[in-house]
C-alpha positions in Angstrom: 19.1 31.4 -10.2 16.4 29.1 -8.4 13.8 26.9 -10.1 11.1 28.7 -12.5 7.8 28.5 -10.8 4.4 28.7 -12.0 1.8 29.9 -9.9 -1.9 28.9 -10.6 -4.3 30.7 -8.2 -7.4 32.5 -9.0 -7.2 35.5 -6.1 -5.3 38.3 -7.6 -4.1 39.5 -4.5 -2.7 35.9 -3.0 -1.0 35.4 -6.4 0.8 38.7 -6.1 2.0 38.3 -3.0 3.1 34.6 -3.9 5.0 36.2 -6.5 6.4 38.6 -4.8 7.6 36.4 -1.8 9.0 33.9 -4.5 11.0 37.0 -6.4 12.6 38.2 -3.2 13.8 34.7 -2.7 15.5 34.4 -5.8 12.6 32.4 -7.8 12.2 32.8 -11.3 7.9 33.2 -11.3 7.1 32.0 -15.0 3.6 33.7 -14.4 0.2 33.5 -12.8 -2.8 31.1 -14.2 -6.0 31.8 -12.8 -7.7 28.5 -14.4 -6.3 25.4 -15.6 -6.9 26.1 -19.1 -4.9 29.0 -18.8 -2.1 26.9 -16.5 -1.8 24.6 -19.6 -1.0 27.2 -22.2 1.5 28.4 -20.0 3.1 25.5 -19.6 3.6 25.2 -23.2 5.0 28.1 -23.6 7.5 27.9 -20.9 7.7 23.9 -18.7 8.0 25.1 -15.1 10.0 22.8 -12.4 7.3 23.5 -10.5 3.8 24.4 -9.6 2.0 26.3 -6.7 -1.6 25.1 -7.2 -4.6 26.2 -5.4 -7.2 23.8 -5.1 -10.2 25.7 -6.0 -10.0 27.6 -9.3 -12.2 29.5 -11.5 -13.9 27.4 -14.3 -15.2 23.4 -14.4 -11.7 22.3 -13.5 -10.0 22.0 -10.2 -6.3 22.1 -9.2 -7.0 18.6 -8.2 -7.9 18.2 -12.2 -4.3 19.7 -12.9 -2.6 18.0 -10.3 -3.2 14.7 -12.2 -2.1 16.3 -15.3 0.7 17.3 -13.7 2.0 14.2 -12.2 1.6 12.5 -16.0 4.2 14.9 -17.2 6.4 14.5 -13.7 6.0 18.2 -12.9 6.0 18.4 -9.0 3.6 20.5 -7.1 2.6 21.7 -3.9 -0.9 22.6 -2.8 -2.6 25.8 -1.7 -5.8 26.0 0.2 -7.9 27.4 2.5 -10.6 24.7 2.5 -9.8 22.1 5.1 -13.0 19.8 4.0 -11.8 16.5 5.0 -13.0 15.0 1.8 -11.1 17.4 -0.5 -7.8 16.8 1.5 -7.9 13.2 0.8 -9.1 13.5 -2.9 -6.2 15.8 -3.1 -3.5 13.4 -1.4 -4.3 11.0 -3.7 -2.1 12.9 -6.9 0.9 12.8 -4.3 1.5 16.5 -3.9 5.2 17.4 -2.9 3.8 19.8 -0.4 0.8 21.3 1.1 0.5 24.8 2.1 -2.5 25.9 4.5 -3.7 29.3 3.8 -2.6 32.1 5.8 0.7 31.0 5.6 4.0 32.8 6.6 6.8 33.7 3.7 8.9 31.4 6.0 6.2 28.9 5.8 6.4 28.9 2.0 10.2 28.6 1.6 10.8 25.7 4.0 7.9 23.9 1.8 9.4 24.2 -1.1 13.1 23.3 0.0 11.5 20.1 1.4 9.2 19.9 -1.8 12.7 20.0 -3.7 14.1 17.4 -1.3 11.4 14.9 -1.8 11.2 15.3 -5.6 14.8 14.8 -6.1 14.6 11.4 -3.7 11.5 10.5 -6.0 13.1 10.8 -9.0 16.1 8.8 -7.5 13.8 6.1 -6.3 12.2 5.8 -9.8 15.3 5.6 -12.0 16.3 2.8 -9.7 12.8 1.0 -9.9 13.2 1.0 -13.8 17.0 0.0 -13.5 15.8 -2.8 -11.6 12.4 -3.9 -13.4 14.4 -3.8 -16.6 17.2 -5.9 -15.6 14.8 -8.3 -14.2 12.5 -8.7 -17.1 15.8 -8.8 -19.7 16.5 -12.1 -17.5 13.3 -13.7 -17.5 13.5 -14.6 -21.2 16.8 -16.4 -20.6 15.9 -18.3 -17.3 12.3 -19.2 -18.5 11.8 -22.9 -20.4 8.0 -21.7 -21.9 5.4 -19.2 -22.3 3.5 -20.0 -18.8 6.8 -20.0 -16.8 7.6 -16.7 -18.4 4.8 -14.9 -17.8 4.8 -15.9 -13.9 8.0 -14.4 -13.6 6.8 -11.4 -15.1 4.0 -11.4 -12.9 6.3 -11.6 -9.5 8.3 -9.1 -11.4 5.8 -6.4 -11.8 4.1 -7.3 -8.2 7.4 -5.4 -6.7 6.5 -2.1 -8.6 2.7 -2.0 -10.0 0.9 -4.4 -7.2 -2.5 -6.1 -8.4 -4.4 -8.9 -6.9 -5.3 -10.1 -10.1 -3.5 -10.5 -13.7 -4.6 -11.0 -17.1 -2.3 -11.6 -19.9 -2.8 -11.7 -23.5 -6.8 -11.9 -23.2 -7.1 -10.1 -26.5 -7.7 -12.7 -28.9 -9.7 -15.7 -26.9 -11.0 -18.4 -29.3 -8.1 -17.8 -32.1 -5.7 -20.7 -32.7 -3.0 -18.0 -31.6 -4.6 -17.7 -28.0 -1.7 -18.0 -25.2 -3.6 -16.0 -22.8 -3.2 -16.6 -18.5 -4.5 -15.4 -15.1 -2.8 -15.3 -12.0 -4.9 -14.9 -9.0 -2.9 -13.6 -5.8 -3.6 -15.7 -3.0 -0.6 -14.6 -0.7 2.8 -13.0 -0.8 4.7 -14.2 -3.9 1.7 -17.3 -4.0 -0.6 -17.4 -7.2 -2.8 -19.2 -8.4 -2.8 -19.4 -12.1 -6.0 -19.3 -13.8 -6.3 -20.6 -17.7 -9.2 -20.8 -19.8 -10.5 -23.7 -18.6 -10.4 -22.7 -15.4 -11.9 -19.5 -15.9 -15.0 -21.3 -17.5 -15.0 -23.4 -14.4 -15.0 -20.4 -12.1 -17.5 -17.9 -13.7 -19.8 -20.5 -15.4 -19.1 -19.3 -18.7 -18.7 -21.5 -21.9 -16.3 -20.3 -24.4 -18.6 -18.5 -26.8 -19.6 -16.3 -23.9 -15.9 -15.4 -23.2 -15.4 -14.5 -26.8 -18.9 -12.4 -26.9 -17.3 -10.7 -23.5 -14.2 -10.1 -24.5 -15.0 -8.4 -28.1 -17.5 -6.0 -25.8 -14.3 -4.9 -23.6 -13.4 -1.6 -25.1 -9.8 -1.6 -26.8 -7.0 1.2 -25.1 -4.4 1.9 -27.4 -2.0 3.4 -24.7 -1.7 2.3 -20.9 -4.9 3.8 -18.8 -5.9 3.7 -15.1 -9.3 3.1 -14.0 -9.7 4.0 -10.3 -12.7 4.4 -7.9 -16.0 5.4 -10.0 -13.8 5.2 -13.1 -13.6 1.9 -12.8 -17.2 1.5 -11.5 -18.3 3.1 -14.7 -16.6 0.6 -17.5 -18.0 -2.3 -15.5 -21.3 -1.2 -15.8 -21.6 -3.0 -19.1 -20.9 -6.7 -20.1 -17.1 -7.1 -20.2 -14.6 -9.3 -19.4 -13.4 -6.3 -17.0 -16.9 -6.8 -15.2 -16.6 -10.5 -15.4 -13.4 -10.0 -13.2 -14.7 -7.6 -11.3 -17.3 -9.4 -9.9 -15.5 -12.9 -9.3 -12.9 -11.9 -8.0 -13.9 -8.7 -5.7 -11.7 -5.9 -8.0 -11.7 -2.3 -7.1 -9.1 -0.7 -9.6 -7.6 -1.7 -12.8 -4.8 -0.8 -14.9 -4.7 -1.7 -18.7 -1.1 -2.1 -20.7 -1.5 -2.9 -24.4 1.2 -4.1 -26.2 1.7 -5.6 -29.7 3.8 -8.3 -30.2 4.3 -10.7 -33.6 3.1 -8.9 -36.5 1.0 -6.4 -34.6 -0.9 -8.8 -32.6 -2.2 -7.1 -29.6 -1.2 -8.5 -26.0 -2.0 -6.9 -23.0 -1.4 -6.8 -19.3 -4.8 -6.0 -17.3 -3.7 -5.7 -13.8 -6.5 -5.3 -11.2 -6.6 -4.3 -7.4 -8.7 -5.1 -4.5 -8.0 -1.6 -3.3 -10.1 1.3 -5.5 -7.1 3.7 -5.7 -4.4 1.3 -6.1 -2.9 2.9 -9.5 -1.3 6.3 -10.8 0.8 8.1 -13.7 3.8 6.4 -12.3 2.9 2.9 -12.7 2.0 4.1 -16.6 5.5 5.4 -16.8 7.0 2.6 -15.0 5.4 0.3 -17.6 5.9 1.9 -20.6 9.8 2.8 -20.2 9.8 -1.4 -19.7 7.3 -2.3 -22.3 9.9 -3.0 -25.3 12.1 -5.6 -22.7 8.2 -7.5 -22.1 7.5 -7.9 -26.0 10.9 -9.1 -26.5 10.6 -11.8 -23.7 7.4 -12.7 -24.7 8.1 -12.9 -28.1 11.1 -14.8 -27.2 8.8 -17.5 -25.8 6.4 -17.6 -28.4 8.7 -18.4 -31.1 10.5 -20.7 -28.8 10.2 -24.6 -30.6 10.6 -26.2 -27.2 7.8 -24.4 -26.0 6.1 -27.3 -23.8 3.1 -25.7 -22.0 3.0 -27.2 -18.0 1.5 -25.5 -15.5 2.8 -23.1 -12.4 0.4 -23.0 -9.8 2.9 -20.8 -7.0 6.0 -19.9 -6.4 6.8 -20.8 -3.0 7.8 -18.2 0.1 10.9 -16.6 -0.2 13.7 -14.8 1.8 11.5 -11.8 2.3 9.0 -14.0 4.3 11.8 -15.1 6.5 12.6 -11.5 7.2 8.9 -10.9 8.0 8.2 -13.3 10.1 5.1 -12.9 12.4 3.3 -10.9 10.1 0.1 -13.2 9.7 -2.8 -12.9 7.0 -3.3 -12.8 3.3 -5.8 -10.0 2.7 -5.1 -7.6 0.2 -4.7 -4.8 2.7 -2.1 -6.4 4.4 -0.5 -7.8 0.7 -0.4 -4.0 0.2 1.8 -3.3 3.1 3.9 -6.2 2.2 4.4 -4.7 -0.9 5.4 -1.3 -0.1 7.9 -3.2 2.6 9.4 -5.3 -0.3 10.0 -1.7 -2.3 11.7 0.5 0.5 13.4 -2.2 2.8 16.7 -2.3 0.2 17.1 1.7 0.1 18.1 3.8 3.3 15.1 5.9 2.6 13.9 7.1 5.8 9.8 5.6 6.6 7.1 7.0 8.4 4.6 4.0 9.8 1.6 5.1 10.2 -1.6 3.3 12.1 -3.6 2.8 15.2 -2.3 1.2 18.3 -2.1 -2.5 18.2 -1.5 -2.9 14.5 1.8 -3.9 14.6 3.7 -0.9 13.6 6.9 -2.2 15.3 6.9 -5.5 13.7 6.9 -4.0 10.5 9.9 -1.8 11.6 11.4 -5.4 12.4 10.7 -6.5 8.5 12.0 -3.5 6.8 15.5 -3.7 9.1 15.5 -7.3 8.6 15.6 -7.0 5.0 17.5 -3.9 4.2 21.5 -3.8 3.8 21.8 -2.7 7.3 20.3 -6.4 8.9 23.7 -7.3 10.5 24.3 -3.7 11.9 22.1 -2.7 15.0 18.6 -1.7 15.5 18.0 0.5 18.4 14.5 1.1 19.4 13.3 4.5 21.2 10.3 4.9 22.7 9.3 8.8 22.6 6.0 8.7 24.5 7.8 6.5 27.5 10.8 9.2 27.8 10.5 12.1 29.6 10.7 15.4 28.1 13.6 16.7 29.9 15.6 13.1 29.4 14.8 12.6 25.5 17.5 14.7 24.1 20.1 12.9 26.5 18.8 9.3 25.6 18.8 10.2 21.7 22.0 12.1 21.1 24.2 11.3 24.4 25.8 13.5 27.0 29.5 14.6 28.1 30.5 14.0 32.0 29.5 17.2 33.5 26.8 18.5 31.1 24.4 19.0 33.7 23.6 17.9 37.3 23.5 14.6 37.5 25.9 14.2 34.5 28.3 12.0 36.4 29.6 9.6 33.5 29.9 10.4 29.5 26.8 8.7 27.6 26.2 7.8 24.3 23.1 8.1 22.8 20.8 6.0 20.8 21.5 7.5 17.9 25.7 6.8 18.0 24.4 3.2 19.7 22.6 3.1 15.8 25.2 4.3 13.6 25.5 1.9 10.6 22.2 0.5 11.3 18.6 1.7 11.9 17.0 3.5 14.6 13.1 3.5 15.4 11.8 6.4 16.7 8.2 4.9 17.9 5.2 7.2 18.6 7.4 10.3 17.1 4.1 12.2 17.5 5.1 12.5 21.2 8.1 14.3 20.8 8.3 17.8 22.3 8.7 20.6 19.6 12.2 21.9 20.6 13.5 18.7 19.9 12.1 18.0 17.1 14.2 21.1 15.4 17.6 19.1 16.5 16.2 15.8 14.9 15.6 17.6 11.2 18.7 18.9 11.8 20.3 15.4 12.5 18.1 13.8 8.8 19.6 17.2 6.6 23.1 17.1 8.4 23.7 13.5 9.4 25.6 14.7 12.3 24.7 14.8 15.9 26.2 17.0 19.1 26.3 15.6 22.4 24.8 17.8 25.4 28.0 19.6 26.6 29.7 18.5 23.7 32.0 20.8 21.5 32.2 18.9 18.4 29.7 17.2 16.1 29.7 13.5 15.2 29.1 11.9 11.9 26.6 9.2 11.5 25.1 6.9 9.1 21.6 6.2 10.3 18.4 4.6 9.1 15.1 6.4 10.4 12.4 5.1 11.1 9.4 6.6 12.6 6.1 5.1 13.9 2.9 6.9 15.1 -0.8 6.2 16.0 -1.0 10.3 16.1 -2.6 12.0 12.5 0.3 14.2 12.1 -1.5 16.4 9.7 -3.5 17.3 12.2 -0.7 17.9 15.0 1.0 19.9 11.8 -2.3 21.9 11.6 -2.3 22.4 15.6 1.0 23.5 15.8 2.3 20.2 18.0 4.2 19.0 14.7 6.6 20.7 12.5 5.6 20.9 9.0 9.4 20.7 7.6 10.2 17.7 9.9 6.9 16.0 8.8 7.6 16.3 5.1 11.2 15.0 5.7 9.7 12.1 7.5 6.9 11.5 5.2 9.1 10.6 2.1 7.6 6.9 2.0 4.4 6.4 4.1 3.5 2.9 5.0 0.0 3.0 6.4 -1.1 0.1 8.6 -5.1 -1.0 8.0 -6.9 -1.6 11.4 -7.9 -5.2 12.1 -11.8 -4.4 11.2 -10.9 -3.7 8.0 -9.2 -6.6 7.4 -11.2 -9.2 9.1 -10.5 -12.2 6.5 -7.0 -12.7 8.6 -8.6 -12.9 12.0 -8.9 -16.6 11.7 -5.3 -16.8 10.9 -4.1 -14.6 13.7 -6.5 -16.4 16.3 -4.8 -19.7 15.3 -1.3 -18.3 15.1 -1.6 -17.1 19.0 -3.8 -20.2 19.6 -0.5 -22.0 18.8 2.0 -19.5 20.2 0.5 -19.6 23.8 -0.3 -23.5 23.7 3.9 -23.9 23.3 4.2 -21.3 25.8 2.1 -22.9 28.9 2.3 -26.4 27.8 -1.4 -27.1 26.8 -2.3 -29.1 23.7 -5.4 -26.9 22.2 -6.6 -28.0 18.5 -8.9 -25.7 17.6 -11.6 -22.6 18.1 -15.0 -23.4 18.1 -17.7 -21.9 15.1 -19.2 -19.9 17.0 -16.2 -18.4 18.5 -14.5 -17.7 15.4 -18.0 -16.1 14.4 -18.3 -13.6 17.3 -14.7 -12.9 16.6 -15.3 -11.7 12.8 -18.5 -9.6 14.2 -16.5 -7.8 16.8 -14.9 -4.2 16.0 -11.7 -5.1 17.8 -10.6 -1.2 19.1 -7.3 -2.9 20.5 -6.4 -4.4 16.9 -4.4 -7.0 16.8 -2.7 -6.5 20.6 -6.7 -7.0 21.7 -6.5 -10.2 20.1 -3.6 -11.4 21.5 -4.7 -10.9 24.7 -8.0 -12.3 24.4 -6.5 -15.4 23.0 -3.8 -15.8 25.5 -6.8 -15.5 28.2 -8.7 -17.9 26.3 -6.1 -21.0 26.0 -5.4 -20.3 29.9 -9.2 -20.5 30.6 -10.0 -23.6 28.3 -11.3 -26.7 30.1 -10.5 -29.3 27.2 -8.6 -29.1 23.7 -11.3 -26.5 22.0 -11.9 -22.9 22.6 -15.2 -23.1 23.3 -15.6 -19.4 24.8 -14.5 -16.0 24.5 -16.2 -13.4 26.1 -15.6 -10.3 24.2 -16.2 -6.4 25.5 -19.4 -5.7 24.8 -20.1 -3.0 21.9 -22.8 -1.2 20.0 -21.6 -3.3 16.8 -22.4 -6.3 18.7 -26.1 -5.4 19.5 -27.3 -6.2 16.0 -25.6 -9.6 16.4 -26.9 -10.6 19.6 -30.6 -9.4 18.7 -30.4 -11.9 15.8 -29.2 -14.9 18.1 -32.4 -15.0 19.4 -34.2 -15.8 16.1 -34.8 -19.2 15.3 -33.6 -20.0 12.0 -34.8 -22.3 9.3 -32.5 -25.1 7.8 -31.9 -22.8 4.7 -31.1 -20.0 6.5 -28.8 -22.0 8.5 -27.2 -23.5 5.2 -26.9 -20.0 3.8 -24.6 -18.6 6.8 -22.7 -21.7 6.6 -22.1 -21.3 3.5 -21.4 -17.6 3.5 -18.7 -18.3 6.6 -16.8 -20.7 4.7 -16.6 -18.1 1.6 -15.2 -15.7 4.0 -12.7 -17.9 5.4 -11.5 -18.6 1.7 -12.0 -14.9 0.8 -14.8 -15.5 -1.7 -12.8 -18.1 -3.4 -15.1 -20.8 -4.9 -12.7 -22.9 -7.1 -9.4 -24.3 -6.5 -7.3 -25.8 -4.1 -8.2 -24.7 -0.5 -11.3 -23.0 -1.9 -14.9 -23.1 -0.5 -16.0 -26.3 -2.6 -13.3 -28.1 -1.8 -13.9 -27.5 2.1 -17.5 -28.2 1.5 -17.0 -31.4 -0.4 -19.2 -30.4 -3.5 -18.4 -29.6 -7.3 -17.7 -25.7 -7.9 -21.0 -25.8 -10.1 -23.0 -27.5 -7.3 -21.5 -24.7 -4.9 -22.4 -21.8 -7.5 -26.1 -23.2 -7.8 -27.0 -22.9 -4.3 -25.4 -19.8 -4.1 -27.9 -18.6 -6.6 -30.9 -20.3 -5.2 -29.9 -19.2 -1.5 -29.6 -15.6 -2.6 -25.5 -15.2 -1.4 -24.1 -12.6 -3.8 -20.6 -11.2 -3.4 -21.2 -8.3 -1.5 -22.2 -10.9 1.6 -18.6 -12.4 1.4 -16.3 -9.3 1.2 
């Protein structure tokens, strides 16, 4: 007997048709629920292996509400919907379904989707188990290799980062002002780089005194279990004064995972993780933390009881082997760091990866990183551009052919998959692959074997597949240009690259990187980029992303007359019109000062205090800078 399946569908005819198809295919249908309340009651009586879930149901709660509950108890589900509203589908995707069926669908579509969902769920379980084992192993080693609590907390922070990414972590901020207070915070400023912020530093950065911080901590809601706050939930908990609100406003944070613990005679010690991404956390993060919670408690207790616990500050961890594998990836924006976190998670495994992103965002660079950081780094890395090969030749390129297999096949040819055996293959622009070839690629993924054209024998291969595309594959599937089953096989671990216009804080670093590169290549000695050029670059929309920036920097280096890039003629766009009209206005001294401070704050990602932050660059005390910002009306939203 196959898996037990619960159908959650409020349309009787559709639900009964589903039941009939599943029963004929050998599945055990545990019941049909018309609402979320009914579904929850049925699951109490008999836990299903899978749930087929309509998004729109009778009652106040939707299928998306039920999906969140299913994720919390680790029951996989597949969505059913006739609604193609983009906002609804995007909200549904955040619950991480194992499949998606758009009504009306055929019996074959249903069965294939369930087969793929089973594969993805099994892989997900294996991945979660491996993560849990690795996390526990690393935490267990922390107490034995740390000399004091600060060092231990920093190691815990960097360990958690691999599995539960964050931009800001507050550890132990439950009893500010008490003699037993041992809290500290870590602000992420790069990959494996953290600025440590103790109580005194936090007071300097926020302008709050100790009593004010104690009051805010007292006003902060206390959670007894790990809790996720994303999007509106996070905005709601930040409405009233609290430490959460202070952290969010100071460091531009948008989501939160609170992980409370009790150590040493029941005293609270929480890990509060925050992200600059609005929907960074989910139930799987809570499960992972809770499974490693006792080891965390033991590590902290050992450090607190250590008589040789001499406190000292550790400001950052130097770049490690990861950076060596990802040379050429420039920037420290939260969106880029999120991509690097995903690479760190998936690179050591053999999981298929799907890299999504607009043209020019650096998909091939990311594929290079994944291969360089994998166990296959010493093996071949073969790259195939599916869009550059004629449809009549792509099969021969990928799988090879025997001599005489077709007109013009004068010799035997070894295909790309065979050449990549033991290593990695990048299928770039996978969205351009012809439908008939998609079937054969699916077989390679499923059976790990190929057949040369004209050959009689199958050839076993061991290849890791990385696919990349600038197309919306879900749209391609909906319009029958890409196979649904292949999409879900490739989409086991998607990595979405942000366009350059969404990570503008990385533009100066990228510009200087390309300036130095083309300096070396051309033998020129350009030392810098004029402020007005950088300002124009920050205002530009960059439709061609990093590739467009590189080309314009190459041109600017070649055309520069002195040792400074004074001009960069950017293509005119509607986005630049507002900026051009503003240039004609003569600003006052205060307006110019305000603009200059905002530009420095943007370069520093909003950081006021610390090494390399705005106050240091402006050569004024942080308190003076905060006073100027208040006087000039510079709010946090102006520097995001």
